[in-house]
N, C-alpha and C positions, 0 to 999 in steps of 0.2 A: 704918430702919423706916418704912414709909409709913402715914399715917393717912387717915381720910375724915372730911370734915365739910362744914358749910355756910357760905357767905359771909354775914356779917351786918354791919350797920352800915357798908356800904361808902360812902365819900365820894369819889366820882369825880374831882371837881375837885382834891382833895388827893392822890388817887392811893393811898389806903390804906383799910384796914378791918380786920375781925376775922373769924376762922373759929371757928365754934361746933362742936367735935368731936361726931361721933355717939356717942351713948351717955353723953354728959354730960362735964363737966369745964370747966375755965377756957377762956375765949376766948384765941385765939392771934392776935397781931398779924400782919398780912400787908401788904406793900407791892406795889405794881403791878410792880415789877422781878422779884418773886419767881415770877410766872406764866411758864410755859414758852411759852405761846401769846401772842406779842406783837401778834397781829392782831385779838385779841378783848378787849373791855373787860369786867372783872368786873361782875356785878350781884348784888343781894341775893337770896339763896335759891339761887345757883349751887352745885351739889354738885361738890366738888373732892376730890382726894387730895393729900397733901403730906408733907414731912419737917419736922422741927423742929430748929432750932439755937438756941444761946444767944448773944444780942446782946451788943454791948460794954457795955451798961448792966445786964447780968445777966438780962434778961427773955428769955423764950422768944419766937421768931418763926418763922413758916412760911417755907419755901423749897422750890424745885422744885415748885411748885403746877401741878397739871394738872387741867383740867375732865374731869369723869367722862365727858361725852358726846364729848370728843375722841378717846376710845379706841374709837369705833364703827369697825369694820373697813370698809375701802374696797374689798374684793374684788369688790363689785358694780358698781364703777366701770367696769370694761371692759365688762361687759354692757350698762350703761346707754348708753355711748358708741356700742357696736355697734348698739344698738336705735335710737338716734337716727339714725344714718347710714342703716340700712336702711329706717327709716320715711320719711326724706326721699327716698331713692332710689325707694321704691315710689310716693310722691306724684308725683315727676317723671315716672316711667313712665306713671302713670295720666293725668297731663296730656298726655303724648305720644300716648297712645292715645285721647284725648278722652273718658276716663272720669271726668275731674275738672276742674272749672272752674279755669282758671289763677289767677284771683283768690285762691282759697283757698290755693293753693301760695305765691303771692306774699306773702300775709298771714304764713304760717309763716316764710318767708325774712326778711321785714322785721322780725318780732318777735323772731326769733333773733339778727339782727344787733344789734338794739337791746339785747338781753339781754346779749350780749357786751360791748357798750359799757358798760352800766350796772354789770355785775359788775367790769369792770376799773377804773372809776372808784371804786367801793365799796372794792375792795381797796386802791387807791392811797390813799383816804381813811383807811383803817384803819391804813396804815403811818405816816401823818403825823399821826394822832390829830385828823383834821378831822371835820367833820359827815358822818355815814354815811347811806346810802340806806336807808330803812325796809324791813325785810324783806317787808312787805305788797306793796310796789312790785315786788319780784323775784317774788312769787308771782303777782301779777296779770299780769305779762309772760309767766310760764309758762303761765297759764290761757288767754290769748288766742292761744297758738301758739308762744310763744318758748322753750318747754322744751328743744328740741334744742339751740338756742344756749346755754341756761343749763347743760346738762349738759357742753358743751364748755368753757364758762367755768369751771365748777367744777373741772374736771380741768386745764385750761391754766393758770389763775391759782391753783390750790389754795385756793379760797375757797368757804366754806360746805359743803364736801363731806363733813365730818366732825361736824358739829353735828347731833345726832339729831333735836331738836325741828324743826329747819329741813327736814331730809330727810323727815320723816314728812309734813309738810304739802306739801312739794314733790312726793312721790309721789301725794298726793291730787290736786294740780292736773293732773299728767300723766293720771291716771285719768279726771278729769272732762272734760278737753280731748279725749281719745280718744273717750270716750263721746259727747261733743257732735258730733264729726267723724262718728262711725258713724251717729248719728241724722240728720245732715245729708245723708249719702249714702244713707240707706235710701229705701224707696219711699214712705214716709209724709212725706217732706220735699221733695217735687218743687216745691212752691211756693216754697220758700226757694231752691232751686237756680235756679228760673226767675227769681227777682228778681235773684240774683247774676250770671246770664248777660246779662240785659237791662241791667245797670248798667255793663258793660264798654264 
């Protein structure tokens, strides 16, 4: 039987803490090895589901612990990847037809490549329990045009693709970036485009 609760009193250096069951009841001891997602470190207030077993000392402890937001379906992953590829293809076509300044396209390519590298390093750090890249850094890269590469990295490295809180903010960065690009290409932004053209 699976239960649901909230991680409390987590001691990351020692690798253990407690889960407070939803609906009340005694706290359940949980060790880092009980979590099924070995690429993510638990934090206080993480909502999880778990089963319970009796340890050798007779006390109850949690096992097979899963983060509730790890259950987010990834069926939109294919759509996002397709969208990113089509987006970059359209930008390349616009550059070829002289409808888009090459510098803008180069910015997206450079930011996407950098996103791939940063995601790969963060995934590697997660595996080896080393210092992680702050999520805000990943979102900034996406915001400045690296979101196509970030989408590829999330699917390629299976990293950050199922964390609901991260994905919600990631979608916001994509929306803001596309809105900024639309403004830049609009008739009201000819000054900005002229500046970009003169800087090449």
